[in-house]
C-alpha positions in Angstrom: -15.5 169.2 -35.4 -12.8 167.1 -34.5 -12.1 164.5 -37.3 -9.1 165.1 -39.4 -8.9 163.5 -42.9 -7.2 160.1 -42.7 -3.8 160.9 -44.1 -0.3 159.9 -43.0 1.0 160.9 -39.6 3.4 163.5 -40.7 0.5 165.0 -42.7 -1.3 165.6 -39.5 1.2 168.0 -38.0 0.4 170.9 -39.3 1.6 174.4 -38.1 -1.0 176.3 -36.4 -1.8 179.7 -37.5 0.9 182.4 -36.9 -0.1 185.0 -34.0 -0.1 187.6 -36.6 -2.5 185.4 -38.7 -4.9 184.9 -35.3 -4.6 188.6 -34.5 -5.9 189.7 -37.9 -8.9 187.1 -37.9 -9.8 188.1 -34.4 -9.8 191.5 -35.2 -11.4 191.3 -38.4 -14.1 188.7 -38.3 -17.6 190.1 -37.9 -19.0 189.1 -34.5 -16.2 186.8 -34.3 -15.5 186.8 -30.6 -16.9 184.7 -27.9 -19.6 186.3 -26.0 -21.4 187.8 -29.3 -24.9 186.3 -30.3 -25.2 185.2 -33.8 -26.3 187.9 -36.1 -30.0 187.8 -37.0 -31.5 188.1 -40.4 -34.1 190.8 -41.0 -36.9 188.6 -39.6 -35.1 187.8 -36.2 -33.9 184.4 -36.8 -30.5 183.4 -37.6 -29.4 182.4 -41.5 -29.1 178.6 -40.8 -31.0 175.8 -42.7 -32.8 173.3 -40.7 -31.2 170.0 -39.6 -32.5 167.8 -42.1 -29.8 169.1 -44.8 -28.4 172.0 -46.6 -30.0 171.1 -49.8 -33.4 170.5 -48.3 -34.6 173.9 -48.6 -34.1 176.9 -50.9 -31.6 179.7 -49.7 -32.9 183.0 -48.3 -35.0 185.1 -50.9 -33.1 187.5 -53.2 -35.0 190.4 -51.8 -31.6 191.5 -50.2 -29.0 194.3 -50.3 -27.8 194.8 -53.7 -24.1 194.1 -52.7 -22.7 191.8 -50.1 -20.5 193.5 -47.4 -17.2 191.7 -47.7 -16.3 189.9 -44.5 -13.2 192.1 -43.1 -11.3 188.9 -42.8 -7.7 190.9 -42.9 -7.5 191.7 -46.6 -9.4 188.6 -47.6 -9.4 187.0 -50.9 -12.0 184.4 -51.4 -11.5 181.6 -53.9 -12.9 178.4 -54.9 -11.2 175.2 -54.9 -11.8 173.1 -57.8 -15.3 171.6 -57.1 -16.5 175.4 -56.0 -15.0 175.1 -52.4 -14.2 178.6 -50.8 -11.5 179.5 -48.8 -10.9 183.0 -47.3 -7.3 184.2 -47.3 -6.2 186.4 -44.3 -3.4 188.9 -45.3 0.0 187.6 -44.8 1.7 191.3 -44.4 5.0 190.7 -42.7 5.2 186.8 -43.6 5.0 187.7 -47.2 9.0 187.0 -47.6 8.4 183.6 -45.9 8.5 180.5 -47.6 4.8 179.7 -47.6 3.7 176.6 -45.5 0.7 174.1 -46.4 -1.9 176.2 -45.1 -0.5 179.3 -46.9 -0.3 177.0 -50.2 -3.9 175.9 -50.0 -4.9 179.3 -49.2 -2.8 180.2 -52.4 -4.7 177.7 -54.7 -7.8 178.8 -53.2 -7.4 182.6 -54.3 -6.1 181.6 -58.0 -9.4 179.1 -58.0 -7.2 176.3 -58.3 -7.2 172.9 -56.5 -4.9 172.3 -53.6 -3.0 169.3 -52.9 -4.7 166.9 -50.5 -1.7 167.2 -47.8 -2.3 171.0 -48.0 -6.0 170.6 -47.8 -5.5 168.5 -44.9 -3.2 171.2 -42.9 -5.7 173.9 -44.1 -8.6 171.6 -42.3 -6.2 171.3 -39.0 -5.8 174.9 -39.0 -9.4 176.0 -39.1 -10.5 173.4 -36.9 -7.8 174.5 -33.9 -9.0 178.1 -34.7 -12.6 177.9 -34.4 -12.4 176.0 -31.2 -11.4 179.0 -29.3 -13.1 181.6 -31.6 -16.4 179.9 -32.2 -18.5 183.0 -33.4 -15.4 183.4 -36.2 -18.1 183.0 -39.3 -15.2 183.5 -42.0 -13.3 180.5 -40.5 -16.4 178.5 -40.2 -16.9 179.1 -44.0 -13.6 178.1 -44.6 -13.6 175.0 -43.0 -17.0 174.1 -44.2 -15.8 174.3 -47.9 -12.6 172.6 -46.8 -14.7 169.4 -45.9 -16.8 169.6 -49.0 -13.9 169.6 -51.1 -12.2 166.7 -49.0 -15.2 165.0 -49.0 -15.5 165.0 -53.1 -11.9 164.2 -53.4 -11.6 161.2 -50.8 -15.0 160.0 -51.8 -15.7 160.3 -48.2 -19.4 161.2 -48.4 -19.3 161.4 -44.4 -17.7 164.9 -44.5 -20.6 166.4 -46.3 -22.2 166.1 -42.8 -19.3 168.0 -41.4 -19.3 170.5 -44.0 -23.0 171.3 -43.5 -22.8 171.7 -39.5 -19.5 174.3 -40.1 -21.2 176.1 -42.8 -24.4 176.6 -40.7 -22.4 177.6 -37.6 -20.7 180.4 -40.4 -24.2 181.7 -41.1 -25.6 181.7 -37.7 -22.7 183.8 -36.3 -22.9 185.9 -39.8 -26.1 185.4 -42.1 -25.3 185.8 -46.0 -26.8 188.8 -46.5 -24.9 190.4 -44.1 -21.9 189.9 -46.0 -21.1 186.0 -45.6 -21.1 185.3 -49.3 -18.7 182.5 -48.8 -20.9 180.5 -46.8 -23.7 180.8 -49.2 -21.1 179.5 -51.9 -20.1 176.8 -49.7 -23.8 175.4 -49.3 -23.9 175.9 -53.4 -20.8 173.6 -53.4 -22.1 171.1 -50.6 -25.4 171.0 -52.9 -23.4 170.1 -56.2 -21.5 167.3 -54.1 -24.7 165.9 -53.1 -25.9 166.2 -56.7 -28.7 168.6 -55.6 -28.4 170.8 -58.5 -31.5 172.5 -58.4 -30.3 173.6 -54.7 -27.3 174.6 -55.8 -28.3 176.3 -58.6 -30.6 178.5 -56.1 -27.7 179.2 -53.4 -25.4 180.5 -56.4 -27.9 182.6 -58.1 -28.9 184.2 -54.8 -25.0 185.2 -54.5 -24.6 186.3 -58.3 -27.6 188.7 -57.9 -26.0 190.5 -55.1 -22.3 190.6 -56.1 -22.6 189.7 -60.2 -18.7 190.2 -61.0 -17.5 188.1 -58.2 -16.0 185.1 -59.9 -16.1 182.8 -56.9 -19.6 182.0 -57.4 -19.4 181.0 -61.5 -17.9 177.7 -60.9 -20.8 176.3 -58.8 -23.1 178.0 -61.1 -21.5 176.1 -63.9 -21.7 172.9 -62.2 -25.5 173.2 -61.5 -26.4 174.3 -64.7 -24.6 171.6 -66.5 -26.3 169.1 -63.9 -29.7 170.3 -64.7 -29.0 170.2 -68.3 -29.4 173.8 -68.9 -26.6 174.6 -71.6 -27.4 178.0 -72.6 -26.8 178.9 -68.6 -23.7 176.7 -68.5 -22.2 178.4 -71.6 -23.1 181.8 -70.2 -21.5 181.2 -66.8 -18.2 179.8 -68.3 -17.9 182.8 -70.4 -18.7 185.3 -67.6 -16.1 183.2 -65.5 -13.4 183.6 -68.1 -14.0 187.4 -68.0 -13.6 187.5 -64.6 -11.1 184.9 -63.9 -8.4 184.7 -66.4 -6.0 181.6 -66.5 -5.8 178.1 -66.2 -9.3 178.0 -64.0 -10.9 179.7 -67.0 -9.2 177.4 -69.5 -10.0 174.2 -67.8 -13.8 175.3 -67.5 -13.9 176.1 -70.9 -12.4 172.7 -72.4 -15.0 171.2 -70.4 -17.8 173.2 -72.0 -16.1 172.7 -75.3 -16.1 169.1 -75.0 -20.0 169.2 -73.6 -20.8 170.5 -77.0 -19.0 168.1 -79.1 -16.2 170.5 -80.1 -13.6 167.9 -79.6 -10.7 170.2 -81.5 -11.2 173.2 -79.2 -11.4 171.2 -76.2 -8.2 169.4 -76.6 -6.5 172.8 -77.7 -7.9 174.6 -74.6 -7.1 171.7 -72.2 -3.5 171.5 -73.7 -3.2 175.4 -73.1 -4.2 174.7 -69.3 -1.7 172.0 -68.9 1.1 174.2 -70.5 0.2 176.8 -67.9 -0.2 174.9 -64.7 2.4 175.3 -62.4 1.3 173.8 -58.9 1.5 170.0 -59.0 -2.4 169.6 -58.0 -3.4 171.9 -60.9 -0.9 170.5 -63.3 -2.1 166.8 -62.6 -5.8 167.8 -62.9 -5.2 169.2 -66.4 -3.2 166.4 -67.6 -6.0 164.2 -66.1 -8.7 166.3 -68.5 -6.4 165.4 -71.6 -6.4 161.8 -70.6 -10.2 161.8 -70.2 -10.5 163.8 -73.7 -8.0 161.1 -75.0 -9.7 158.2 -73.8 -13.0 159.4 -75.2 -11.4 159.9 -78.7 -10.8 156.0 -78.6 -7.0 156.7 -78.0 -6.0 154.5 -75.1 -2.7 154.7 -75.4 -2.6 158.5 -75.2 -4.7 158.3 -72.3 -2.6 155.7 -70.4 0.4 158.6 -71.1 -1.4 161.3 -70.0 -3.0 159.8 -66.7 0.5 158.5 -66.1 1.8 162.1 -66.2 -0.8 163.4 -64.0 0.3 160.6 -61.2 3.7 161.4 -61.6 2.9 164.9 -60.8 0.7 164.1 -57.9 0.7 160.9 -56.9 -2.3 161.6 -54.8 -4.4 162.2 -58.0 -6.5 158.7 -57.6 -8.8 159.6 -60.4 -6.2 159.3 -62.5 -5.1 155.5 -61.7 -9.1 154.9 -62.6 -8.7 156.5 -65.9 -5.5 154.5 -66.7 -7.3 151.1 -65.5 -10.1 152.1 -67.7 -7.6 152.9 -70.7 -5.6 149.5 -69.9 -8.8 147.3 -70.4 -9.5 148.8 -73.9 -5.5 147.9 -74.6 -6.5 144.2 -73.2 -3.8 144.9 -70.5 -6.6 143.4 -68.5 -4.2 142.0 -65.6 -2.7 145.7 -65.1 -6.3 147.1 -65.5 -7.9 144.9 -62.7 -4.8 145.7 -60.4 -5.3 149.1 -61.0 -8.7 149.2 -60.2 -8.4 147.3 -57.2 -5.7 149.8 -55.9 -8.0 152.8 -56.5 -10.8 151.7 -55.1 -8.7 151.2 -51.8 -7.9 154.9 -52.3 -11.0 156.6 -53.5 -13.7 154.2 -53.5 -16.4 155.9 -55.6 -19.4 153.8 -56.8 -18.5 154.5 -60.4 -15.4 152.4 -60.1 -17.0 149.7 -58.4 -19.5 149.4 -61.3 -16.8 149.7 -64.1 -14.4 147.1 -62.3 -17.8 144.7 -62.1 -18.4 145.1 -65.4 -14.7 144.2 -66.4 -15.0 141.0 -64.4 -18.1 140.0 -66.2 -16.6 140.8 -69.7 -13.8 138.5 -68.8 -16.4 135.6 -67.8 -15.4 135.9 -64.1 -18.9 136.1 -62.8 -18.1 135.2 -59.3 -16.1 138.2 -59.0 -18.5 140.4 -60.9 -21.2 139.8 -58.3 -18.8 140.4 -55.5 -18.2 143.5 -57.0 -21.8 144.6 -57.5 -22.3 143.5 -53.8 -19.3 146.2 -52.9 -21.3 148.5 -55.2 -24.4 148.4 -53.1 -22.6 149.2 -50.3 -20.9 152.1 -51.4 -24.4 153.5 -52.8 -25.9 152.7 -49.3 -23.1 155.0 -47.8 -23.6 157.7 -50.5 -27.5 157.6 -49.7 -26.9 157.8 -45.9 -24.8 160.8 -46.5 -27.2 162.9 -48.4 -25.9 162.1 -51.9 -28.2 161.4 -54.7 -26.4 158.4 -56.8 -29.9 158.1 -58.8 -28.0 158.0 -62.2 -25.5 155.7 -61.4 -27.8 153.3 -59.5 -30.1 153.2 -62.2 -27.2 152.2 -64.8 -26.6 149.2 -62.7 -30.4 148.5 -62.6 -30.9 148.8 -66.3 -27.8 146.3 -66.8 -27.8 144.1 -63.9 -30.6 144.3 -61.9 -34.4 145.7 -62.0 -34.7 147.9 -65.4 -38.3 149.0 -63.9 -36.3 150.3 -60.7 -34.2 152.3 -63.0 -37.2 153.8 -64.6 -38.5 154.9 -61.7 -35.4 156.5 -60.5 -34.7 158.4 -63.7 -38.1 159.7 -63.7 -37.7 160.9 -60.3 -34.5 162.9 -61.4 -36.4 164.3 -64.8 -39.1 165.5 -62.6 -36.4 167.4 -60.5 -35.2 169.0 -63.3 -31.8 167.1 -63.6 -32.2 166.7 -67.5 -28.6 166.5 -68.5 -27.5 164.5 -71.7 -26.3 161.8 -69.0 -29.6 161.8 -67.5 -31.8 161.5 -71.0 -29.4 158.7 -72.3 -29.7 156.5 -68.9 -33.6 157.0 -68.8 -33.7 156.2 -72.5 -31.7 152.8 -72.0 -33.7 152.3 -69.1 -36.7 152.6 -70.8 -35.9 150.3 -73.6 -34.4 147.6 -71.1 -37.9 147.7 -69.4 -39.8 147.2 -72.5 -40.5 150.6 -73.3 -38.3 151.3 -76.5 -40.7 153.8 -78.1 -40.5 155.9 -75.2 -37.1 155.6 -74.3 -36.3 156.7 -78.2 -37.1 160.0 -77.5 -34.7 160.3 -74.7 -31.7 158.6 -76.0 -32.2 160.8 -79.1 -32.2 163.8 -76.9 -28.7 162.8 -75.4 -26.9 162.5 -78.8 -28.6 165.6 -80.2 -26.7 167.8 -77.2 -23.7 167.3 -79.6 -21.3 165.4 -76.8 -19.6 162.8 -78.7 -20.2 159.8 -76.4 -19.8 156.5 -77.3 -22.2 154.9 -75.1 -25.0 157.3 -76.1 -24.6 156.7 -79.9 -24.7 152.6 -79.1 -27.7 152.9 -76.8 -29.6 154.9 -79.3 -28.7 152.8 -82.4 -29.9 149.4 -80.3 -33.1 151.1 -79.6 -33.4 152.1 -83.1 -32.8 148.8 -84.2 -35.3 147.1 -81.7 -37.9 149.6 -83.3 -37.0 148.7 -86.9 -35.0 151.9 -87.9 -32.4 149.9 -89.3 -30.7 152.7 -91.4 -30.4 155.1 -88.3 -29.5 152.2 -86.1 -26.5 151.3 -88.5 -25.3 155.0 -88.7 -25.3 155.2 -84.7 -23.7 151.9 -84.3 -21.0 152.6 -86.6 -20.3 156.2 -84.7 -20.1 154.5 -81.5 -17.4 152.0 -82.7 -16.0 155.1 -84.6 -15.8 157.5 -81.6 -14.2 155.0 -79.1 -13.9 151.2 -80.6 -13.4 149.9 -77.0 -16.0 152.3 -74.9 -17.0 149.6 -72.8 -15.7 145.9 -72.1 -19.3 144.6 -72.0 -21.0 146.8 -74.9 -18.4 147.5 -77.3 -18.7 143.3 -78.3 -22.5 143.9 -78.4 -22.3 147.1 -80.8 -20.2 145.2 -83.1 -22.2 141.9 -83.1 -25.5 144.4 -83.7 -23.8 146.3 -86.4 -22.8 142.9 -88.3 -26.2 141.7 -87.8 -27.8 144.6 -89.7 -25.6 143.7 -92.4 -24.8 146.1 -95.6 -27.4 149.1 -96.3 -30.2 148.8 -98.8 -29.8 149.6 -102.4 -30.1 153.5 -102.5 -27.9 154.4 -99.5 -28.1 154.6 -96.0 -31.1 156.7 -96.2 -33.4 154.3 -97.9 -34.9 153.2 -94.7 -35.0 154.2 -91.1 -34.4 157.8 -89.8 
């Protein structure tokens, strides 16, 4: 475990844990000193997953003790980093009056269920790496390290860290099985499964923890993400409400705003997101809240407001690179294409997510720069291959690319596999419906496209796809309504598709006598 996140040299010079912290960990961790054998499960085997991956097999069966014995890690407070990564927090005791350092700040953020800054997260990783080198049986520290690796991998778009996370979490479970009090490692496994987009495995890990300790708030963020990825709106709603009961403040407001957004309740989502931004104090937490406001503005078709919010997020935390990508998208909608291209190119050097590569390629294509678009699509292929090698399932994004720029039949195959895996979110339904249409199977595609729109989420692309499919099938009244809805929701929702939506609407002409309900759906 000797690889650190790639930060500047100063960010790597992190102080090691204080002697007090080390004594606390050493005395408190169950079976945490060298020479102890890993604790075994009732069946006699360590609670460790096989080498093929943390998401390849289900978690231990739920026939366990009714409550988890807390790992005595000082006066531990387990928290969830924004993506669901856990960090166990030692008792600071005599150091409480001291100005907190980067490790302490990362721990405090986790205790609150908020994101830590990237520099503080780096410091936490360095601290735990140093500690477990000399204390290889310290299960809580391995769990903390593994969960921090998950968070770093997500926020840096470096999926290679998921392998390190899996190794650390396995080491934690070998030292102390989950059913013997190591719930932190189990939640870490759920977060890892979510990061790899294996939502069914994440659900199983999370529900195993929840059954034993239902009033522990730390498990609910990973469950919310898993249920959302599976398209289980009822379970996602219940988990969000439970999280709000157990964990007040900005984290609960943020999750509630996301829930309202997914249900199409824009005004409620905006009001809740604004409250979260107003109440956020730490820079990383504030930047994330401002980013959410930017995304909501973009989806409402207000690119100027979106740029303002993304700029505010970047001023608050210059390392919030996702806001630079959001700004690029909004700049393109404002026809500030040179700035948009520069922003996309910059963010891809800092946060090389496949989604951003696809968006940049499509922006090039919309400008007639076909050679640049092909180059960008080739870069997208490389990023997707890297993700696949690291165990990340990017099938939905790959299918989006194949539907528009490659082989729609490949897209259909990928998305049918997702549906079979119970990944039935609005995003998957929309992508499958569109892929089927592009592959010449519009009648079957209509069912999925309608399902995506009927979830209530106000997504201009979903309405556009449904309108095009309906037009193809001769349902002109319904097609006109949905194309109008797409352009009303966000007139510049895509540099390629928004102009096509306007063209399709113009081709349909005015509704027939008798009103829009005279023909079609």
